[in-house]
C-alpha positions, 0 to 999 in steps of 0.5 A: 831097627830101633834099639830098645834100651839106651845106647851106652855111647849116647849116655852122658856123664859127669864126675859126680855122677853114677855111670851106668854099671852091673846093677843098671845093666840088670835093671834094664835087662829085668825090664826087658825080659817083662816087656811084653807085659809092660806093652799090655799094662799100658802104663800112663805114667812111668816113673824112676826114683835116683835117675843117675845117668838116665840109662834106665828111664831112657831104656824104658821109654825106648822099649815101650816105644811107639806103645808109649805115646800117651804115657808121662815120664817121670825122674828124680834125682837128689843130685842136680848134676844127674838130673842135668845128664839124664836130660842130655841122655833122654835128648840124644835118644830122641826121648822126653821126660819130666826131671826133678830135682828133689829127695825121692818124691819129695813136692810130688807126693800129693800131685802123683798119688795114686797115678804112677803105673811103673816106678823103677828104682836103683837104689843106694843099696851098698851097706855104708856108715850111716853118715855117708847116706844122702851126702851131695854128689855121687856117694848119694848113688850108693851109700845105703847105711846100715844093711843097705836099707836106710834110703830103701826103707824110705823109698818104699812107703812113698812108693806104696803112696804114689802107686796107682791100683795097677801100679808096678815096683821095679827095685834093685836089691843086693843080698845083704839087703835082705830082700825077702824081709822087704818082700815080706814088708811090702806083703803087710801092705798087700803087695805080691811079689817076684824075682824077675832077675838075679844076677851075681857079679864078682862084687855082689849078688843083684835081685831085681824084684817086682811088686805089685798090689794083689787083691788076694794079698790084700784080703789076706792083710785084712783078715789078719789085721782083724784076727790080730784085733779080735785077739788082742780084743779077748786078750783086753777083756781076759785081762780086765776080768781079773782086776778087782772092781775098785772105788773111784773118788766122787764128789769128794766122798769114796763110793762103789758102783 
């Protein structure tokens, strides 16, 4: 029977590339738990942002298997060593993906706008000093800045732009990242969410959150936006009504209208 996840012995490595660890395994386990839905989803484009060793994108390709024959896989990483390692990992498993060395999805946003059906992200989520964020090499895999949110907060609007109407986002978060606030932030953009998997290790508590565009949530956002505009309009009119009508300068003379 073919394996539905990448085999560790076939995962390539490099000193400057993050090896599969607890967060990688948690994300793949979450995808496995949702596999039946993923297969039924029939994605046309699957994308991983921050592919590292290639363990996750390879596992996703394997678990979709023959059901993904028409699916195009894309993986990006800011670390060129990671892109090379991912290529070797995928080749070792008989899989293929378009691999791009870039920051999140820079250079791909116009082409992929509104077309990604499944996006998986294991972002740099560890709280670190801001100056460590975006450094070259392996540090870029974990340095998340203040509250571990610096990179996550850059990824979310990109995901919103790239995801299709039926697009799903699977995101790894840490308790320190304030997952509930992330969900609220995405809800304001019209996304529903649920925790697919929660896992605690000796060092951290992980949450794998799935986001998807939800019509009811979108309608709620539209209604709230309209209500806020109405309330702001009423408040503005109320304030203006209390301002005396002052004369204004016209043709060098004061006149009152």
